[in-house]
C-alpha positions as CSV (number, residue, x, y, z in Angstrom):
1,M,0.1,0.1,0.1
2,A,1.6,3.6,-0.9
3,T,1.6,6.0,1.9
4,K,0.7,9.9,1.8
5,G,2.3,11.4,-1.2
6,E,3.1,8.2,-3.2
7,V,1.3,6.6,-5.9
8,D,-0.2,3.1,-5.2
9,P,1.7,0.9,-7.9
10,A,-1.2,-1.5,-8.2
11,A,-3.2,1.6,-9.8
12,T,-0.7,2.2,-12.5
13,A,1.1,0.4,-15.6
14,T,4.6,2.0,-14.7
15,N,6.2,3.4,-11.8
16,D,9.0,5.7,-13.7
17,N,7.3,8.8,-13.2
18,M,7.3,9.2,-17.0
19,G,3.5,8.7,-17.6
20,T,1.0,6.0,-16.4
21,K,0.9,3.2,-19.3
22,T,-1.4,0.3,-19.9
23,G,-1.0,-1.8,-22.5
24,K,0.1,0.0,-25.5
25,R,-1.4,3.2,-24.5
26,G,0.2,5.9,-22.6
27,E,-1.1,9.2,-21.2
28,L,-0.3,12.5,-20.3
29,T,-1.6,14.9,-17.1
30,M,-0.4,18.2,-16.8
31,F,-2.0,21.3,-14.7
32,Y,-1.0,25.0,-15.2
33,T,-1.8,28.2,-13.4
34,V,-3.0,30.7,-16.0
35,K,-1.3,34.1,-15.4
36,P,-3.5,36.9,-14.0
37,G,-5.6,38.7,-16.2
38,H,-5.0,35.8,-19.1
39,E,-8.1,33.9,-18.8
40,K,-9.7,35.2,-21.9
41,A,-6.3,35.0,-23.7
42,I,-5.6,31.4,-22.8
43,R,-9.1,30.4,-23.8
44,E,-8.9,32.3,-27.2
45,A,-5.8,30.3,-27.6
46,I,-7.1,26.8,-27.1
47,R,-9.9,27.8,-29.2
48,A,-7.4,28.8,-32.3
49,F,-5.3,25.6,-31.4
50,Y,-8.4,23.3,-32.2
51,E,-9.5,25.5,-35.3
52,T,-6.5,24.7,-37.4
53,P,-7.5,23.0,-40.7
54,F,-5.3,20.4,-39.4
55,R,-7.4,19.5,-36.4
56,Q,-10.8,20.7,-38.3
57,N,-10.2,18.2,-41.3
58,F,-9.7,15.1,-39.3
59,E,-10.8,13.0,-42.0
60,D,-8.4,14.2,-44.6
61,P,-6.1,11.3,-45.0
62,R,-3.0,13.3,-44.8
63,V,-4.1,14.5,-41.4
64,V,-4.9,10.6,-40.7
65,D,-1.7,9.9,-41.8
66,V,0.1,12.0,-39.5
67,N,-1.8,11.1,-36.3
68,V,-0.9,7.6,-36.9
69,K,2.6,8.5,-37.3
70,I,2.3,10.2,-33.9
71,G,0.0,7.6,-32.6
72,V,-1.7,10.3,-30.8
73,H,-5.4,8.8,-29.8
74,D,-6.8,12.1,-28.0
75,V,-6.3,15.8,-26.4
76,R,-8.3,17.8,-24.3
77,H,-7.5,21.3,-22.7
78,V,-10.0,21.7,-19.4
79,L,-10.0,25.3,-17.8
80,F,-11.8,25.3,-14.5
81,D,-11.6,27.4,-11.2
82,N,-13.1,30.8,-13.2
83,D,-10.5,29.7,-16.2
84,T,-7.4,30.3,-13.4
85,R,-6.3,26.8,-13.9
86,L,-5.5,24.5,-16.9
87,C,-5.3,20.6,-17.0
88,W,-3.8,19.4,-20.2
89,L,-4.7,15.9,-21.1
90,T,-3.6,13.3,-24.1
91,S,-3.3,9.6,-24.7
92,F,-1.0,7.9,-27.2
93,D,0.9,5.0,-28.2
94,S,4.1,4.1,-27.2
95,D,6.2,5.9,-24.4
96,W,6.1,9.7,-23.6
97,D,9.7,10.3,-24.8
98,P,9.2,9.0,-28.6
99,Y,5.5,10.3,-28.7
100,I,6.1,13.7,-28.1
101,D,9.6,13.7,-30.1
102,D,7.6,12.4,-32.9
103,T,4.8,14.9,-32.4
104,F,7.7,17.5,-32.7
105,A,9.5,16.0,-35.5
106,V,6.4,15.3,-37.8
107,R,4.9,18.6,-37.1
108,D,6.6,21.8,-36.2
109,N,3.4,22.1,-33.5
110,W,5.6,23.0,-30.6
111,V,5.0,26.4,-31.6
112,E,1.1,25.9,-31.2
113,Y,2.0,24.4,-27.7
114,A,3.9,27.6,-27.2
115,K,0.9,30.0,-27.7
116,I,-1.5,28.0,-25.2
117,L,1.9,27.8,-22.6
118,Q,2.7,31.5,-22.9
119,H,-0.1,32.5,-20.5
120,T,0.5,29.9,-17.9
121,N,2.6,30.8,-15.0
122,E,5.0,27.7,-15.7
123,A,6.0,29.2,-18.8
124,P,9.5,30.4,-19.5
125,E,10.2,34.0,-19.1
126,G,9.8,36.2,-21.9
127,D,7.6,36.6,-25.2
128,I,8.0,32.7,-26.1
129,T,6.0,33.5,-29.4
130,D,8.7,36.1,-30.4
131,P,10.3,34.7,-33.6
132,N,13.8,35.4,-32.2
133,N,13.2,33.0,-29.3
134,P,14.8,30.1,-28.7
135,I,11.5,28.3,-28.0
136,Q,10.5,29.3,-31.5
137,K,13.6,27.5,-33.0
138,S,13.7,24.0,-30.5
139,S,11.3,21.9,-29.5
140,R,13.4,21.4,-26.3
141,P,12.2,24.2,-24.2
142,V,8.6,23.2,-24.6
143,K,9.3,19.7,-23.9
144,D,11.0,21.0,-20.8
145,V,7.7,22.7,-19.7
146,F,5.7,19.6,-20.2
147,N,8.5,17.6,-18.1
148,G,8.2,19.7,-15.2
149,N,4.6,19.8,-15.0
150,R,3.5,16.0,-15.9
151,I,2.1,14.7,-12.9
152,L,1.4,10.6,-12.9
153,A,-2.0,9.6,-13.0
154,A,-3.1,7.3,-10.2
155,G,-5.1,5.5,-12.3
156,F,-5.6,4.9,-16.4
157,F,-8.2,2.4,-18.1
158,P,-8.7,2.7,-22.0
159,T,-11.4,0.4,-22.9
160,F,-8.9,-1.3,-25.6
161,P,-5.6,-0.4,-24.4
162,N,-3.5,-2.8,-26.9
163,V,-5.3,-1.3,-29.9
164,T,-3.0,1.2,-31.4
165,V,-4.0,4.3,-33.9
166,R,-2.3,2.1,-36.7
167,D,-4.4,-0.8,-35.4
168,I,-7.9,1.3,-35.9
169,Q,-7.0,2.8,-39.3
170,R,-6.4,-0.8,-40.6
171,D,-9.9,-1.6,-39.1
172,E,-11.4,1.1,-40.4
173,K,-10.3,0.5,-44.2
174,L,-11.3,-2.9,-43.8
175,R,-15.0,-2.3,-42.9
176,K,-15.0,0.3,-45.6
177,A,-13.3,-2.5,-48.3
178,F,-16.4,-5.2,-46.6
179,E,-19.0,-2.7,-47.1
180,Q,-18.0,-2.1,-50.7
181,V,-18.0,-5.8,-51.1
182,L,-21.3,-6.3,-49.9
183,D,-22.9,-3.4,-52.2
184,H,-21.4,-5.8,-55.1
185,P,-24.1,-7.4,-57.1
186,G,-22.2,-10.5,-56.7
187,A,-21.6,-10.4,-53.1
188,E,-24.2,-13.0,-52.2
189,E,-22.7,-15.8,-54.5
190,A,-19.3,-14.7,-53.8
191,L,-19.7,-14.7,-50.0
192,S,-21.5,-18.1,-50.2
193,H,-18.1,-20.2,-49.4
194,P,-18.0,-21.6,-45.9
195,A,-14.9,-20.1,-45.5
196,L,-16.2,-16.5,-45.5
197,Q,-18.8,-17.2,-43.2
198,P,-17.2,-15.7,-40.3
199,L,-17.3,-12.4,-42.4
200,L,-21.4,-12.8,-42.7
201,E,-21.5,-13.4,-39.2
202,F,-19.9,-10.1,-38.4
203,A,-21.8,-8.1,-41.0
204,S,-25.1,-9.0,-39.2
205,E,-24.1,-8.2,-35.8
């Protein structure tokens, strides 16, 4: 049993303080304090973060391919206590370091993160949106802010912990392909073979 201030090992998938992991799925949990007077600005920055074409066109194959490569399942920003606190949550495939490094390598979106972080007390001093600021030229400062504010979740339960984003993409392609087969005029005859019975049973569910 964990003592006060410690995380119960039975409630976590890892105990290395690098984020809780269940199966192949890892998670990130961070809490920030919003700078006084920045409540409206951080809400607008978060809204802009989600209204980018990349996140709006989530069915675009190019967007899907990027998210599959990164392995991100979901991202949430929650403002609470009258917008004075920020909870930043995400879940992803693999471990924390490869996930966040791939995020920065595939898409130069540490700048997008900086535009939110600049409104928190935990951000580096200075205007981190200034193009001449080193934070705009390297993902390291943003990762350092993340690492300095990550909290190990006491529990993490994904319904399908061993199903990766790549698995989901593949299964979605298979489902669409099977629907095309079912719509074909010759589908009934073709699928009458006993070997294909499991597919028919699946389609009837």
